[in-house]
C-alpha positions as CSV (number, residue, x, y, z in Angstrom):
1,M,0.5,-0.4,0.1
2,P,1.9,3.3,-1.0
3,H,2.3,6.1,1.6
4,A,0.4,9.3,1.7
5,V,2.3,12.1,2.5
6,V,2.9,13.0,6.3
7,S,3.9,16.8,7.5
8,D,6.8,16.8,9.7
9,R,4.1,18.0,12.4
10,Q,2.2,15.5,11.8
11,R,4.3,13.4,11.9
12,S,6.7,14.6,15.3
13,Q,2.8,14.6,17.3
14,A,2.5,11.3,16.7
15,K,5.6,10.3,17.6
16,Q,4.6,12.1,20.8
17,L,1.0,10.5,21.9
18,R,3.3,7.5,20.6
19,R,5.7,7.8,24.0
20,A,2.4,9.5,26.0
21,M,-0.4,7.0,25.2
22,T,-3.0,6.2,28.2
23,R,-3.4,3.6,30.2
24,A,-5.6,2.1,28.2
25,E,-3.9,1.9,24.9
26,T,-0.4,0.6,26.5
27,L,-2.6,-2.2,27.9
28,L,-4.3,-3.2,24.4
29,W,-0.7,-2.6,23.0
30,R,0.1,-5.0,24.4
31,Y,-2.3,-7.2,22.7
32,L,-2.1,-5.9,19.5
33,K,1.6,-5.4,19.1
34,A,4.6,-7.7,16.8
35,N,1.2,-9.5,15.0
36,R,-0.2,-11.5,18.6
37,M,-3.9,-11.8,17.7
38,D,-3.6,-14.1,14.3
39,G,-0.8,-13.0,12.4
40,V,-2.7,-9.5,11.9
41,G,-0.3,-6.1,12.1
42,F,-1.3,-3.0,13.8
43,R,0.1,0.6,14.0
44,R,-0.5,3.2,17.4
45,Q,-0.8,6.0,17.4
46,T,-0.4,6.4,13.1
47,P,-0.9,9.3,10.3
48,I,-4.0,8.8,7.8
49,R,-4.0,12.5,6.1
50,N,-5.2,14.4,9.1
51,Y,-5.6,12.3,11.3
52,I,-3.9,10.2,13.6
53,A,-5.9,7.3,14.0
54,D,-5.4,5.7,18.1
55,F,-4.2,1.7,16.4
56,V,-4.8,0.8,12.6
57,C,-4.6,-2.4,10.7
58,F,-4.3,-2.0,7.3
59,S,-4.7,-5.3,6.3
60,S,-8.1,-5.5,7.8
61,K,-8.3,-1.8,6.5
62,L,-9.4,-1.1,10.2
63,V,-8.9,1.9,12.6
64,I,-9.4,1.2,16.5
65,E,-9.7,4.1,18.7
66,L,-10.7,4.7,22.5
67,D,-12.3,7.0,23.8
68,G,-11.5,8.8,27.3
69,E,-14.1,10.9,28.9
70,S,-13.3,14.2,27.3
71,H,-15.2,11.7,24.6
72,D,-17.7,12.1,26.7
73,F,-18.8,16.1,25.8
74,E,-21.2,16.4,22.2
75,E,-18.7,18.0,20.8
76,R,-16.1,15.6,20.1
77,Q,-18.7,13.5,19.3
78,R,-19.8,15.4,16.9
79,A,-16.0,16.3,16.1
80,D,-15.3,12.1,16.4
81,Q,-18.5,11.1,13.8
82,R,-16.7,13.4,11.2
83,R,-13.4,11.7,11.8
84,D,-14.9,7.7,12.0
85,A,-16.7,9.3,8.2
86,F,-13.3,10.2,7.1
87,F,-12.1,6.1,7.4
88,A,-14.9,5.1,5.8
89,A,-14.1,7.5,2.8
90,E,-11.2,6.0,2.9
91,G,-12.4,2.5,3.5
92,F,-11.6,1.4,7.4
93,R,-13.9,0.4,9.4
94,V,-14.2,2.0,12.7
95,L,-14.5,-0.1,16.3
96,R,-14.4,2.4,19.4
97,F,-14.0,1.6,22.9
98,T,-13.9,3.6,26.3
99,N,-10.7,3.1,28.1
100,E,-12.3,1.7,31.0
101,Q,-14.0,-0.7,28.9
102,V,-10.6,-1.6,28.2
103,M,-9.5,-1.8,31.8
104,S,-12.3,-3.6,32.2
105,N,-12.7,-5.9,29.9
106,L,-9.5,-6.2,28.5
107,E,-10.5,-9.9,26.9
108,G,-13.7,-8.9,26.0
109,V,-12.5,-6.1,23.5
110,V,-10.0,-7.9,22.0
111,E,-12.3,-10.7,21.0
112,A,-14.3,-8.2,19.8
113,I,-11.6,-6.8,17.4
114,R,-9.8,-10.2,17.1
115,Q,-13.7,-10.5,15.6
116,A,-13.2,-7.7,13.6
117,T,-9.5,-8.9,11.8
118,S,-11.8,-12.1,10.3
119,A,-14.3,-10.5,9.6
120,G,-12.5,-8.4,7.2
121,A,-10.4,-11.1,5.4
122,S,-14.0,-12.7,4.7
123,G,-15.4,-9.4,3.5
124,S,-19.0,-9.5,6.3
125,P,-19.3,-7.0,9.1
126,P,-18.4,-7.5,12.7
127,S,-20.7,-9.1,14.7
128,L,-19.9,-7.8,18.1
129,T,-19.7,-3.4,17.7
130,L,-19.5,-1.7,21.3
131,P,-20.8,1.8,21.6
132,H,-19.5,5.2,22.9
133,K,-20.0,5.7,26.6
134,G,-23.7,6.0,27.7
135,G,-25.3,4.4,24.5
136,G,-27.8,2.7,25.9
137,N,-29.0,0.3,29.5
138,S,-25.7,-1.8,30.6
139,D,-27.6,-3.7,32.2
140,T,-30.1,-4.5,29.4
141,D,-26.4,-5.0,26.8
142,H,-24.9,-7.4,29.6
143,N,-27.8,-9.5,29.2
144,N,-27.7,-9.6,24.9
145,S,-23.5,-9.5,25.1
146,V,-21.8,-12.5,23.1
147,S,-19.4,-15.3,24.1
148,N,-20.3,-14.1,27.9
149,S,-18.0,-11.6,27.6
150,K,-18.8,-8.2,29.9
151,T,-19.1,-5.9,27.0
152,R,-22.2,-3.8,26.3
153,G,-24.5,-5.1,22.9
154,T,-25.2,-2.3,20.1
155,Q,-27.3,0.4,20.5
156,P,-31.0,-0.2,20.1
């Protein structure tokens, strides 16, 4: 895949983000790095045109975004929607997880990513997505979870 031109400023910002990863990003990165997930390779804090994706798998055209508390605000969620639309226009699927989901249910998050990467190989959509924090009744969603995980189901 040909590389897009990345400005020195954006490259510097991506390097800084890699050095200052959140606890949740660091924890998830341990599972994603070095092709540990079924041989699928991920990159972290990767520039894609005007954005920097938290994690990206180019072979599966998958972007993974981790959202902290700053993403709870309406303005930030609108920006996330624009960002997701950009990635979709570039041919990527986007999975979003909260930092809380990664910290409290890492196995469920990893399984959702594994399903998405294997679905990417077959061309079908992943069967499990996790909504933004506050996306529905967590007690009801908990009962609808897949594979006895504690992840929340899709929004109604």
